[in-house]
N, CA, C and O atoms as a Tinker XYZ file with bonds, in Angstrom:
   504  protein
     1  N      4.926000   -9.957000   32.532000    73     2
     2  CA     5.025000   -9.282000   31.193000    64     1     3
     3  C      6.197000   -9.763000   30.429000    63     2     4     5
     4  O      7.250000  -10.015000   31.014000    81     3
     5  N      6.072000   -9.898000   29.198000    73     3     6
     6  CA     7.363000  -10.315000   28.299000    64     5     7
     7  C      8.087000   -9.213000   28.000000    63     6     8     9
     8  O      7.566000   -8.137000   27.705000    81     7
     9  N      9.462000   -9.440000   28.064000    73     7    10
    10  CA    10.550000   -8.644000   27.395000    64     9    11
    11  C     10.986000   -8.770000   26.175000    63    10    12    13
    12  O     11.614000   -9.799000   25.926000    81    11
    13  N     10.805000   -7.905000   25.235000    73    11    14
    14  CA    11.226000   -7.708000   23.944000    64    13    15
    15  C     12.749000   -7.703000   23.584000    63    14    16    17
    16  O     13.340000   -6.624000   23.543000    81    15
    17  N     13.323000   -8.733000   23.353000    73    15    18
    18  CA    14.974000   -8.633000   22.980000    64    17    19
    19  C     15.156000   -7.683000   21.637000    63    18    20    21
    20  O     14.245000   -7.182000   20.978000    81    19
    21  N     16.442000   -7.583000   21.431000    73    19    22
    22  CA    16.901000   -7.052000   20.140000    64    21    23
    23  C     16.254000   -7.472000   19.110000    63    22    24    25
    24  O     15.827000   -6.651000   18.299000    81    23
    25  N     16.042000   -8.901000   18.927000    73    23    26
    26  CA    15.537000   -9.443000   17.638000    64    25    27
    27  C     14.008000   -9.289000   17.515000    63    26    28    29
    28  O     13.366000   -9.719000   16.557000    81    27
    29  N     13.500000   -8.661000   18.531000    73    27    30
    30  CA    12.013000   -8.361000   18.533000    64    29    31
    31  C     11.258000   -9.397000   19.034000    63    30    32    33
    32  O     10.034000   -9.300000   18.941000    81    31
    33  N     11.824000  -10.522000   19.627000    73    31    34
    34  CA    11.203000  -11.589000   20.185000    64    33    35
    35  C     11.531000  -11.695000   21.647000    63    34    36    37
    36  O     12.562000  -11.115000   21.987000    81    35
    37  N     10.859000  -12.319000   22.566000    73    35    38
    38  CA    11.167000  -12.555000   23.882000    64    37    39
    39  C     10.521000  -11.985000   24.905000    63    38    40    41
    40  O      9.293000  -12.055000   24.881000    81    39
    41  N     11.101000  -11.376000   25.900000    73    39    42
    42  CA    10.181000  -10.789000   26.995000    64    41    43
    43  C     10.146000   -9.222000   26.926000    63    42    44    45
    44  O     10.881000   -8.437000   26.326000    81    43
    45  N      9.046000   -9.018000   27.742000    73    43    46
    46  CA     8.860000   -7.332000   27.781000    64    45    47
    47  C      8.907000   -6.790000   29.144000    63    46    48    49
    48  O      8.511000   -7.467000   30.093000    81    47
    49  N      9.376000   -5.594000   29.290000    73    47    50
    50  CA     9.353000   -4.953000   30.481000    64    49    51
    51  C      8.070000   -4.135000   30.681000    63    50    52    53
    52  O      7.123000   -4.222000   29.899000    81    51
    53  N      8.075000   -3.414000   31.654000    73    51    54
    54  CA     6.966000   -2.548000   31.907000    64    53    55
    55  C      7.296000   -1.155000   31.273000    63    54    56    57
    56  O      6.510000   -0.213000   31.376000    81    55
    57  N      8.460000   -1.065000   30.629000    73    55    58
    58  CA     9.047000    0.422000   30.293000    64    57    59
    59  C      9.058000    0.445000   28.808000    63    58    60    61
    60  O      9.147000   -0.667000   28.287000    81    59
    61  N      8.996000    1.337000   28.114000    73    59    62
    62  CA     9.034000    1.440000   26.610000    64    61    63
    63  C      7.974000    2.298000   26.048000    63    62    64    65
    64  O      7.009000    2.693000   26.702000    81    63
    65  N      8.186000    2.557000   24.863000    73    63    66
    66  CA     7.324000    3.359000   24.017000    64    65    67
    67  C      5.810000    2.835000   23.833000    63    66    68    69
    68  O      4.857000    3.611000   23.908000    81    67
    69  N      5.680000    1.577000   23.607000    73    67    70
    70  CA     4.483000    0.905000   23.550000    64    69    71
    71  C      4.409000   -0.547000   24.256000    63    70    72    73
    72  O      5.132000   -1.451000   23.837000    81    71
    73  N      3.648000   -0.725000   25.180000    73    71    74
    74  CA     3.686000   -2.017000   25.702000    64    73    75
    75  C      5.087000   -2.583000   25.978000    63    74    76    77
    76  O      5.350000   -3.760000   25.734000    81    75
    77  N      5.961000   -1.743000   26.479000    73    75    78
    78  CA     7.190000   -2.292000   26.920000    64    77    79
    79  C      8.170000   -2.115000   25.721000    63    78    80    81
    80  O      9.355000   -1.927000   26.000000    81    79
    81  N      7.812000   -2.154000   24.494000    73    79    82
    82  CA     8.616000   -2.105000   23.338000    64    81    83
    83  C      9.526000   -0.871000   23.183000    63    82    84    85
    84  O      9.067000    0.206000   23.563000    81    83
    85  N     10.656000   -0.912000   22.710000    73    83    86
    86  CA    11.465000    0.490000   22.354000    64    85    87
    87  C     11.024000    0.827000   21.008000    63    86    88    89
    88  O     10.395000    0.116000   20.224000    81    87
    89  N     11.474000    2.092000   20.848000    73    87    90
    90  CA    10.980000    2.493000   19.240000    64    89    91
    91  C     11.971000    1.624000   18.351000    63    90    92    93
    92  O     11.625000    1.291000   17.217000    81    91
    93  N     13.052000    1.305000   18.807000    73    91    94
    94  CA    13.635000    0.361000   17.630000    64    93    95
    95  C     13.003000   -1.038000   17.505000    63    94    96    97
    96  O     13.112000   -1.688000   16.465000    81    95
    97  N     12.445000   -1.416000   18.417000    73    95    98
    98  CA    11.713000   -2.805000   18.077000    64    97    99
    99  C     10.380000   -2.538000   17.513000    63    98   100   101
   100  O      9.939000   -3.433000   16.792000    81    99
   101  N      9.594000   -1.423000   17.698000    73    99   102
   102  CA     8.576000   -1.201000   17.079000    64   101   103
   103  C      8.638000   -0.811000   15.454000    63   102   104   105
   104  O      7.811000   -1.121000   14.596000    81   103
   105  N      9.842000   -0.052000   15.293000    73   103   106
   106  CA    10.388000    0.296000   13.930000    64   105   107
   107  C     10.321000   -1.002000   13.100000    63   106   108   109
   108  O      9.652000   -1.157000   12.078000    81   107
   109  N     11.174000   -1.971000   13.738000    73   107   110
   110  CA    11.423000   -3.290000   13.171000    64   109   111
   111  C     10.237000   -3.963000   12.926000    63   110   112   113
   112  O     10.153000   -4.550000   11.847000    81   111
   113  N      9.127000   -4.012000   13.841000    73   111   114
   114  CA     7.912000   -4.788000   13.737000    64   113   115
   115  C      7.365000   -4.248000   12.483000    63   114   116   117
   116  O      6.993000   -5.082000   11.656000    81   115
   117  N      7.244000   -2.932000   12.179000    73   115   118
   118  CA     6.525000   -2.274000   11.172000    64   117   119
   119  C      7.113000   -1.974000    9.994000    63   118   120   121
   120  O      6.687000   -1.120000    9.215000    81   119
   121  N      8.309000   -2.805000    9.789000    73   119   122
   122  CA     8.974000   -2.911000    8.330000    64   121   123
   123  C      9.176000   -4.177000    7.975000    63   122   124   125
   124  O      9.844000   -5.061000    8.512000    81   123
   125  N      8.286000   -4.166000    6.658000    73   123   126
   126  CA     8.210000   -5.512000    6.115000    64   125   127
   127  C      9.730000   -6.209000    5.641000    63   126   128   129
   128  O     10.171000   -7.352000    5.759000    81   127
   129  N     10.222000   -5.121000    5.130000    73   127   130
   130  CA    11.855000   -5.476000    4.758000    64   129   131
   131  C     12.573000   -6.454000    5.767000    63   130   132   133
   132  O     13.210000   -7.449000    5.420000    81   131
   133  N     12.386000   -6.045000    7.019000    73   131   134
   134  CA    13.017000   -6.856000    8.245000    64   133   135
   135  C     12.302000   -8.166000    8.640000    63   134   136   137
   136  O     12.835000   -8.973000    9.402000    81   135
   137  N     11.158000   -8.342000    8.133000    73   135   138
   138  CA    10.195000   -9.596000    8.501000    64   137   139
   139  C     10.160000  -10.504000    7.538000    63   138   140   141
   140  O      9.935000  -11.660000    7.897000    81   139
   141  N     10.371000  -10.230000    6.061000    73   139   142
   142  CA    10.132000  -11.247000    5.075000    64   141   143
   143  C     11.305000  -11.370000    4.393000    63   142   144   145
   144  O     11.809000  -10.348000    3.928000    81   143
   145  N     11.961000  -12.678000    4.210000    73   143   146
   146  CA    13.142000  -12.967000    3.545000    64   145   147
   147  C     12.996000  -12.640000    2.030000    63   146   148   149
   148  O     13.820000  -11.966000    1.411000    81   147
   149  N     11.949000  -13.144000    1.530000    73   147   150
   150  CA    11.811000  -12.981000   -0.097000    64   149   151
   151  C     11.049000  -11.619000   -0.333000    63   150   152   153
   152  O     10.274000  -11.557000   -1.287000    81   151
   153  N     11.202000  -10.696000    0.358000    73   151   154
   154  CA    10.281000   -9.390000    0.080000    64   153   155
   155  C     10.593000   -8.726000   -1.187000    63   154   156   157
   156  O      9.713000   -8.194000   -1.865000    81   155
   157  N     12.019000   -8.749000   -1.570000    73   155   158
   158  CA    12.442000   -8.251000   -2.755000    64   157   159
   159  C     11.429000   -8.985000   -4.054000    63   158   160   161
   160  O     10.864000   -8.239000   -4.854000    81   159
   161  N     11.302000  -10.303000   -4.137000    73   159   162
   162  CA    10.555000  -10.744000   -5.114000    64   161   163
   163  C      9.109000  -10.461000   -5.308000    63   162   164   165
   164  O      8.576000  -10.500000   -6.417000    81   163
   165  N      8.451000  -10.161000   -4.142000    73   163   166
   166  CA     7.198000   -9.909000   -3.809000    64   165   167
   167  C      7.177000   -8.107000   -4.557000    63   166   168   169
   168  O      6.315000   -7.809000   -5.384000    81   167
   169  N      8.092000   -7.236000   -4.162000    73   167   170
   170  CA     8.142000   -6.022000   -4.647000    64   169   171
   171  C      8.316000   -6.003000   -6.240000    63   170   172   173
   172  O      7.620000   -5.212000   -6.877000    81   171
   173  N      9.099000   -6.730000   -6.821000    73   171   174
   174  CA     9.304000   -6.958000   -8.195000    64   173   175
   175  C      7.983000   -7.275000   -8.830000    63   174   176   177
   176  O      7.545000   -6.649000   -9.796000    81   175
   177  N      7.326000   -8.340000   -8.208000    73   175   178
   178  CA     5.988000   -8.914000   -8.920000    64   177   179
   179  C      5.024000   -7.871000   -8.839000    63   178   180   181
   180  O      4.299000   -7.688000   -9.817000    81   179
   181  N      4.884000   -7.064000   -7.696000    73   179   182
   182  CA     3.976000   -5.956000   -7.730000    64   181   183
   183  C      4.308000   -4.801000   -8.686000    63   182   184   185
   184  O      3.325000   -4.169000   -9.072000    81   183
   185  N      5.526000   -4.399000   -9.149000    73   183   186
   186  CA     6.136000   -3.337000   -9.994000    64   185   187
   187  C      5.568000   -3.917000  -11.366000    63   186   188   189
   188  O      4.851000   -3.266000  -12.126000    81   187
   189  N      6.007000   -5.303000  -11.595000    73   187   190
   190  CA     5.714000   -5.946000  -13.095000    64   189   191
   191  C      3.968000   -5.778000  -13.213000    63   190   192   193
   192  O      3.401000   -5.215000  -14.150000    81   191
   193  N      3.303000   -6.391000  -12.057000    73   191   194
   194  CA     1.885000   -6.362000  -12.377000    64   193   195
   195  C      1.214000   -5.166000  -12.545000    63   194   196   197
   196  O      0.266000   -4.993000  -13.310000    81   195
   197  N      1.868000   -4.100000  -11.603000    73   195   198
   198  CA     1.176000   -2.780000  -11.661000    64   197   199
   199  C      1.466000   -2.263000  -13.282000    63   198   200   201
   200  O      0.545000   -1.897000  -14.012000    81   199
   201  N      2.663000   -2.293000  -13.640000    73   199   202
   202  CA     2.942000   -1.839000  -15.117000    64   201   203
   203  C      1.979000   -2.420000  -15.947000    63   202   204   205
   204  O      1.348000   -1.697000  -16.718000    81   203
   205  N      1.749000   -3.785000  -15.893000    73   203   206
   206  CA     0.858000   -4.238000  -16.899000    64   205   207
   207  C     -0.384000   -3.673000  -16.848000    63   206   208   209
   208  O     -1.001000   -3.354000  -17.864000    81   207
   209  N     -0.915000   -3.484000  -15.409000    73   207   210
   210  CA    -2.318000   -2.965000  -15.384000    64   209   211
   211  C     -2.349000   -1.559000  -16.182000    63   210   212   213
   212  O     -3.266000   -1.290000  -16.957000    81   211
   213  N     -1.379000   -0.776000  -15.953000    73   211   214
   214  CA    -1.444000    0.685000  -16.611000    64   213   215
   215  C     -1.319000    0.307000  -18.279000    63   214   216   217
   216  O     -2.018000    0.823000  -19.150000    81   215
   217  N     -0.469000   -0.514000  -18.460000    73   215   218
   218  CA    -0.457000   -0.795000  -20.050000    64   217   219
   219  C     -1.696000   -1.398000  -20.695000    63   218   220   221
   220  O     -1.982000   -1.042000  -21.838000    81   219
   221  N     -2.546000   -2.392000  -19.974000    73   219   222
   222  CA    -3.578000   -2.964000  -20.749000    64   221   223
   223  C     -4.972000   -2.184000  -20.231000    63   222   224   225
   224  O     -6.052000   -2.534000  -20.708000    81   223
   225  N     -4.902000   -1.157000  -19.274000    73   223   226
   226  CA    -6.228000   -0.739000  -19.072000    64   225   227
   227  C     -6.026000    0.832000  -18.976000    63   226   228   229
   228  O     -5.096000    1.366000  -18.372000    81   227
   229  N     -7.087000    1.525000  -19.695000    73   227   230
   230  CA    -7.021000    3.004000  -19.337000    64   229   231
   231  C     -7.022000    3.535000  -18.164000    63   230   232   233
   232  O     -7.850000    3.093000  -17.369000    81   231
   233  N     -6.228000    4.477000  -17.780000    73   231   234
   234  CA    -6.187000    5.042000  -16.587000    64   233   235
   235  C     -5.669000    6.583000  -16.477000    63   234   236   237
   236  O     -4.771000    6.930000  -17.244000    81   235
   237  N     -6.068000    7.276000  -15.786000    73   235   238
   238  CA    -5.878000    8.573000  -15.471000    64   237   239
   239  C     -4.888000    8.736000  -14.242000    63   238   240   241
   240  O     -5.331000    8.679000  -13.095000    81   239
   241  N     -3.728000    8.913000  -14.463000    73   239   242
   242  CA    -2.680000    9.007000  -13.471000    64   241   243
   243  C     -2.097000   10.178000  -12.923000    63   242   244   245
   244  O     -1.920000   11.122000  -13.693000    81   243
   245  N     -1.732000   10.300000  -11.611000    73   243   246
   246  CA    -1.272000   11.440000  -10.925000    64   245   247
   247  C     -2.277000   12.543000  -10.943000    63   246   248   249
   248  O     -1.958000   13.724000  -11.074000    81   247
   249  N     -3.716000   12.043000  -10.783000    73   247   250
   250  CA    -4.469000   13.210000  -10.112000    64   249   251
   251  C     -4.434000   13.797000   -9.106000    63   250   252   253
   252  O     -4.782000   13.085000   -8.164000    81   251
   253  N     -4.107000   15.030000   -8.770000    73   251   254
   254  CA    -3.776000   15.652000   -7.587000    64   253   255
   255  C     -5.168000   15.774000   -6.722000    63   254   256   257
   256  O     -6.187000   16.190000   -7.272000    81   255
   257  N     -5.156000   15.391000   -5.340000    73   255   258
   258  CA    -6.063000   15.358000   -4.428000    64   257   259
   259  C     -6.016000   16.422000   -3.255000    63   258   260   261
   260  O     -6.892000   16.636000   -2.417000    81   259
   261  N     -4.700000   17.080000   -3.406000    73   259   262
   262  CA    -4.151000   17.989000   -2.314000    64   261   263
   263  C     -3.011000   19.028000   -2.947000    63   262   264   265
   264  O     -2.565000   18.793000   -4.069000    81   263
   265  N     -2.691000   19.843000   -2.412000    73   263   266
   266  CA    -1.665000   20.748000   -2.847000    64   265   267
   267  C     -0.285000   20.113000   -2.867000    63   266   268   269
   268  O      0.489000   20.642000   -3.665000    81   267
   269  N      0.200000   19.073000   -2.146000    73   267   270
   270  CA     1.571000   18.817000   -2.237000    64   269   271
   271  C      1.619000   17.829000   -3.307000    63   270   272   273
   272  O      0.608000   17.213000   -3.643000    81   271
   273  N      2.826000   17.645000   -3.887000    73   271   274
   274  CA     3.194000   16.834000   -5.101000    64   273   275
   275  C      2.932000   15.363000   -4.845000    63   274   276   277
   276  O      2.543000   14.636000   -5.759000    81   275
   277  N      3.118000   14.955000   -3.735000    73   275   278
   278  CA     2.881000   13.547000   -3.486000    64   277   279
   279  C      1.465000   13.250000   -3.305000    63   278   280   281
   280  O      1.092000   12.080000   -3.381000    81   279
   281  N      0.664000   14.164000   -3.079000    73   279   282
   282  CA    -0.856000   13.640000   -2.933000    64   281   283
   283  C     -1.720000   13.658000   -4.312000    63   282   284   285
   284  O     -2.544000   14.478000   -4.717000    81   283
   285  N     -1.270000   12.551000   -4.835000    73   283   286
   286  CA    -1.961000   12.160000   -6.233000    64   285   287
   287  C     -2.511000   10.913000   -5.929000    63   286   288   289
   288  O     -2.338000   10.302000   -4.875000    81   287
   289  N     -3.339000   10.470000   -7.114000    73   287   290
   290  CA    -4.036000    9.218000   -7.306000    64   289   291
   291  C     -4.220000    8.730000   -8.757000    63   290   292   293
   292  O     -4.227000    9.507000   -9.712000    81   291
   293  N     -4.369000    7.401000   -8.863000    73   291   294
   294  CA    -4.704000    6.946000  -10.280000    64   293   295
   295  C     -6.187000    6.731000  -10.299000    63   294   296   297
   296  O     -6.711000    6.462000   -9.218000    81   295
   297  N     -6.914000    6.808000  -11.330000    73   295   298
   298  CA    -8.130000    6.391000  -11.543000    64   297   299
   299  C     -8.290000    5.403000  -12.775000    63   298   300   301
   300  O     -8.043000    5.788000  -13.918000    81   299
   301  N     -8.682000    4.209000  -12.513000    73   299   302
   302  CA    -8.841000    3.157000  -13.505000    64   301   303
   303  C    -10.546000    3.039000  -13.606000    63   302   304   305
   304  O    -11.189000    2.401000  -12.773000    81   303
   305  N    -11.226000    3.818000  -14.854000    73   303   306
   306  CA   -12.560000    3.730000  -14.847000    64   305   307
   307  C    -12.972000    2.128000  -15.012000    63   306   308   309
   308  O    -12.308000    1.293000  -15.627000    81   307
   309  N    -14.080000    1.925000  -14.399000    73   307   310
   310  CA   -14.546000    0.579000  -14.618000    64   309   311
   311  C    -15.430000    0.526000  -15.839000    63   310   312   313
   312  O    -15.631000    1.628000  -16.350000    81   311
   313  N    -15.937000   -0.391000  -16.355000    73   311   314
   314  CA   -16.651000   -0.766000  -17.561000    64   313   315
   315  C    -18.100000   -0.716000  -17.411000    63   314   316   317
   316  O    -18.530000   -1.035000  -16.303000    81   315
   317  N    -19.006000   -0.348000  -18.386000    73   315   318
   318  CA   -20.155000   -0.150000  -18.106000    64   317   319
   319  C    -20.882000    1.303000  -18.038000    63   318   320   321
   320  O    -20.208000    2.245000  -17.620000    81   319
   321  N    -22.101000    1.501000  -18.394000    73   319   322
   322  CA   -22.583000    2.947000  -18.414000    64   321   323
   323  C    -23.780000    3.087000  -17.742000    63   322   324   325
   324  O    -24.275000    2.058000  -17.284000    81   323
   325  N    -24.391000    4.211000  -17.573000    73   323   326
   326  CA   -25.535000    4.503000  -16.874000    64   325   327
   327  C    -25.510000    3.327000  -15.535000    63   326   328   329
   328  O    -24.599000    2.937000  -14.805000    81   327
   329  N    -27.098000    2.966000  -15.631000    73   327   330
   330  CA   -27.321000    2.110000  -14.322000    64   329   331
   331  C    -26.418000    0.821000  -14.282000    63   330   332   333
   332  O    -26.274000    0.215000  -13.220000    81   331
   333  N    -25.870000    0.446000  -15.334000    73   331   334
   334  CA   -24.991000   -0.767000  -15.343000    64   333   335
   335  C    -23.459000   -0.353000  -14.775000    63   334   336   337
   336  O    -22.535000   -1.160000  -14.676000    81   335
   337  N    -23.395000    0.919000  -14.461000    73   335   338
   338  CA   -21.736000    1.325000  -14.175000    64   337   339
   339  C    -21.739000    0.818000  -12.797000    63   338   340   341
   340  O    -22.646000    0.891000  -11.968000    81   339
   341  N    -20.432000    0.230000  -12.678000    73   339   342
   342  CA   -20.246000   -0.308000  -11.076000    64   341   343
   343  C    -19.993000    0.892000  -10.245000    63   342   344   345
   344  O    -19.882000    2.045000  -10.661000    81   343
   345  N    -19.908000    0.446000   -8.919000    73   343   346
   346  CA   -19.733000    1.430000   -7.948000    64   345   347
   347  C    -18.137000    1.949000   -7.795000    63   346   348   349
   348  O    -17.306000    1.369000   -8.494000    81   347
   349  N    -17.771000    2.829000   -7.061000    73   347   350
   350  CA   -16.593000    3.075000   -6.921000    64   349   351
   351  C    -15.807000    2.591000   -5.765000    63   350   352   353
   352  O    -16.138000    2.752000   -4.590000    81   351
   353  N    -14.661000    1.941000   -6.212000    73   351   354
   354  CA   -13.677000    1.207000   -5.002000    64   353   355
   355  C    -12.691000    2.346000   -5.051000    63   354   356   357
   356  O    -12.287000    2.814000   -6.115000    81   355
   357  N    -12.316000    2.777000   -3.859000    73   355   358
   358  CA   -10.953000    3.261000   -3.623000    64   357   359
   359  C    -10.007000    2.639000   -2.744000    63   358   360   361
   360  O    -10.406000    2.597000   -1.580000    81   359
   361  N     -8.962000    2.180000   -2.932000    73   359   362
   362  CA    -8.017000    1.666000   -2.565000    64   361   363
   363  C     -7.069000    2.555000   -1.825000    63   362   364   365
   364  O     -6.456000    3.407000   -2.467000    81   363
   365  N     -6.878000    2.429000   -0.442000    73   363   366
   366  CA    -6.103000    3.617000    0.382000    64   365   367
   367  C     -4.867000    2.270000    1.001000    63   366   368   369
   368  O     -5.204000    1.304000    1.685000    81   367
   369  N     -3.694000    2.518000    0.611000    73   367   370
   370  CA    -2.581000    1.753000    1.185000    64   369   371
   371  C     -2.619000    2.041000    2.532000    63   370   372   373
   372  O     -2.631000    3.217000    2.896000    81   371
   373  N     -2.644000    0.965000    3.467000    73   371   374
   374  CA    -2.647000    1.095000    5.042000    64   373   375
   375  C     -1.063000    1.329000    5.625000    63   374   376   377
   376  O     -0.824000    1.385000    6.832000    81   375
   377  N     -0.282000    1.424000    4.834000    73   375   378
   378  CA     1.170000    1.386000    5.439000    64   377   379
   379  C      1.769000    2.916000    5.436000    63   378   380   381
   380  O      1.049000    3.912000    5.510000    81   379
   381  N      2.996000    2.940000    5.353000    73   379   382
   382  CA     3.735000    4.176000    5.546000    64   381   383
   383  C      4.655000    4.299000    4.144000    63   382   384   385
   384  O      5.597000    5.089000    4.094000    81   383
   385  N      4.313000    3.497000    3.089000    73   383   386
   386  CA     5.118000    3.721000    2.032000    64   385   387
   387  C      6.638000    3.599000    2.145000    63   386   388   389
   388  O      7.317000    4.356000    1.452000    81   387
   389  N      7.198000    2.778000    2.899000    73   387   390
   390  CA     8.549000    2.555000    3.051000    64   389   391
   391  C      9.210000    1.941000    1.671000    63   390   392   393
   392  O     10.270000    2.416000    1.261000    81   391
   393  N      8.615000    0.972000    1.035000    73   391   394
   394  CA     9.147000    0.420000   -0.019000    64   393   395
   395  C      8.276000    0.597000   -1.385000    63   394   396   397
   396  O      8.897000    0.472000   -2.441000    81   395
   397  N      7.097000    0.836000   -1.432000    73   395   398
   398  CA     6.186000    1.018000   -2.314000    64   397   399
   399  C      5.339000    2.434000   -2.483000    63   398   400   401
   400  O      5.122000    3.125000   -1.488000    81   399
   401  N      4.936000    2.772000   -3.619000    73   399   402
   402  CA     4.232000    4.038000   -3.734000    64   401   403
   403  C      3.022000    3.585000   -4.753000    63   402   404   405
   404  O      2.739000    2.413000   -5.002000    81   403
   405  N      2.381000    4.711000   -5.279000    73   403   406
   406  CA     1.306000    4.699000   -5.891000    64   405   407
   407  C      1.685000    3.975000   -7.205000    63   406   408   409
   408  O      0.758000    3.364000   -7.735000    81   407
   409  N      2.689000    3.944000   -7.720000    73   407   410
   410  CA     3.198000    3.320000   -9.143000    64   409   411
   411  C      3.227000    1.958000   -9.111000    63   410   412   413
   412  O      3.037000    1.253000  -10.102000    81   411
   413  N      3.459000    1.551000   -7.998000    73   411   414
   414  CA     3.606000    0.192000   -7.763000    64   413   415
   415  C      2.454000   -0.796000   -7.083000    63   414   416   417
   416  O      2.557000   -1.992000   -6.811000    81   415
   417  N      1.464000   -0.010000   -6.923000    73   415   418
   418  CA     0.097000   -0.407000   -6.176000    64   417   419
   419  C     -1.054000   -0.555000   -7.072000    63   418   420   421
   420  O     -2.185000   -0.738000   -6.624000    81   419
   421  N     -0.744000   -0.466000   -8.586000    73   419   422
   422  CA    -2.191000   -0.769000   -9.384000    64   421   423
   423  C     -2.332000   -2.146000   -9.670000    63   422   424   425
   424  O     -3.236000   -2.428000  -10.457000    81   423
   425  N     -1.549000   -3.203000   -9.147000    73   423   426
   426  CA    -1.802000   -4.589000   -9.634000    64   425   427
   427  C     -3.189000   -5.280000   -9.295000    63   426   428   429
   428  O     -3.655000   -6.191000   -9.979000    81   427
   429  N     -3.752000   -4.794000   -8.259000    73   427   430
   430  CA    -5.225000   -5.405000   -7.838000    64   429   431
   431  C     -6.242000   -4.842000   -8.802000    63   430   432   433
   432  O     -7.365000   -5.346000   -8.791000    81   431
   433  N     -5.949000   -3.760000   -9.711000    73   431   434
   434  CA    -7.031000   -3.139000  -10.410000    64   433   435
   435  C     -7.728000   -3.980000  -11.576000    63   434   436   437
   436  O     -8.936000   -3.856000  -11.778000    81   435
   437  N     -6.831000   -4.949000  -12.432000    73   435   438
   438  CA    -7.607000   -5.707000  -13.461000    64   437   439
   439  C     -8.543000   -6.601000  -13.016000    63   438   440   441
   440  O     -9.554000   -6.574000  -13.719000    81   439
   441  N     -8.584000   -7.336000  -12.165000    73   439   442
   442  CA    -9.721000   -8.100000  -11.772000    64   441   443
   443  C    -10.838000   -7.237000  -11.279000    63   442   444   445
   444  O    -11.910000   -7.807000  -11.482000    81   443
   445  N    -10.966000   -6.190000  -10.763000    73   443   446
   446  CA   -11.983000   -5.374000  -10.237000    64   445   447
   447  C    -12.485000   -4.533000  -11.374000    63   446   448   449
   448  O    -13.644000   -4.122000  -11.319000    81   447
   449  N    -11.783000   -4.261000  -12.317000    73   447   450
   450  CA   -12.419000   -3.229000  -13.315000    64   449   451
   451  C    -13.855000   -3.670000  -13.878000    63   450   452   453
   452  O    -14.743000   -2.823000  -13.979000    81   451
   453  N    -14.037000   -4.789000  -14.183000    73   451   454
   454  CA   -15.395000   -5.298000  -14.705000    64   453   455
   455  C    -16.531000   -5.057000  -13.659000    63   454   456   457
   456  O    -17.711000   -4.922000  -13.983000    81   455
   457  N    -16.136000   -5.020000  -12.569000    73   455   458
   458  CA   -17.270000   -4.915000  -11.448000    64   457   459
   459  C    -17.251000   -3.585000  -10.723000    63   458   460   461
   460  O    -18.224000   -3.257000  -10.043000    81   459
   461  N    -16.075000   -2.723000  -10.850000    73   459   462
   462  CA   -15.822000   -1.683000   -9.893000    64   461   463
   463  C    -14.904000   -0.628000  -10.657000    63   462   464   465
   464  O    -14.138000   -0.899000  -11.583000    81   463
   465  N    -15.150000    0.756000  -10.035000    73   463   466
   466  CA   -14.035000    1.474000  -10.350000    64   465   467
   467  C    -12.890000    1.404000   -9.535000    63   466   468   469
   468  O    -13.095000    0.848000   -8.456000    81   467
   469  N    -11.629000    1.847000   -9.754000    73   467   470
   470  CA   -10.610000    1.454000   -9.098000    64   469   471
   471  C     -9.536000    2.654000   -8.882000    63   470   472   473
   472  O     -9.165000    3.269000   -9.881000    81   471
   473  N     -9.075000    2.970000   -7.724000    73   471   474
   474  CA    -8.298000    4.133000   -7.502000    64   473   475
   475  C     -7.368000    3.859000   -6.604000    63   474   476   477
   476  O     -7.734000    4.020000   -5.440000    81   475
   477  N     -6.138000    3.449000   -6.791000    73   475   478
   478  CA    -5.028000    3.130000   -5.605000    64   477   479
   479  C     -4.563000    4.330000   -5.326000    63   478   480   481
   480  O     -4.015000    4.893000   -6.274000    81   479
   481  N     -4.606000    4.917000   -4.297000    73   479   482
   482  CA    -4.326000    6.247000   -3.865000    64   481   483
   483  C     -3.277000    6.152000   -2.421000    63   482   484   485
   484  O     -3.428000    5.386000   -1.469000    81   483
   485  N     -2.360000    7.027000   -2.584000    73   483   486
   486  CA    -1.439000    7.146000   -1.479000    64   485   487
   487  C     -1.783000    8.350000   -0.484000    63   486   488   489
   488  O     -0.989000    9.223000   -0.137000    81   487
   489  N     -3.121000    8.229000   -0.091000    73   487   490
   490  CA    -3.579000    9.518000    0.968000    64   489   491
   491  C     -2.667000    9.491000    2.109000    63   490   492   493
   492  O     -2.358000    8.507000    2.781000    81   491
   493  N     -2.237000   10.821000    2.254000    73   491   494
   494  CA    -1.218000   11.199000    3.575000    64   493   495
   495  C      0.057000   10.574000    3.175000    63   494   496   497
   496  O      0.717000   10.029000    4.060000    81   495
   497  N      0.550000   10.578000    1.801000    73   495   498
   498  CA     2.059000    9.975000    1.777000    64   497   499
   499  C      2.995000   10.948000    1.974000    63   498   500   501
   500  O      4.180000   10.619000    1.931000    81   499
   501  N      2.619000   12.360000    2.233000    73   499   502
   502  CA     4.044000   12.947000    2.592000    64   501   503
   503  C      4.687000   12.864000    3.739000    63   502   504
   504  O      5.799000   13.378000    3.862000    81   503
C-alpha cells in the first residue's frame, strides 16, 4: 500500500480517513486552488464570461428553490415556442463552491440557449 506524503504524493499506510489518506491530504486533493497554478486566470475568465452571459441573454436570477438564502438558481429561457421549445437542462455544480458560486457559473449558458433551457444551480450550497 502507498503512503501519502505531506505534498499529497508518495506512499500510503493502512491508516487514515480514506484509503490511508489523512484529512489534510483529502482536503488538499479536493481543493483546486492547491492543484492548479493558473487557477486565478480561470476564475477571472469564468466571472467575465458569466457576466457577459447575463448581460447578453435574458435571465431570471436568484429564484428560490428552498428556504435558505443560498438556495437559489438562475433560469435562462431557451429560444423557441410550443413543440419547437427545447428541453430543460439543469446544471448542478458538483463541487463544494470553495471559490465560485452561482454568479460565476453561467458561462456555459450561451451556446446551449438555442437548443436547451439552462439553469446553473448551486443545489445544497449552504
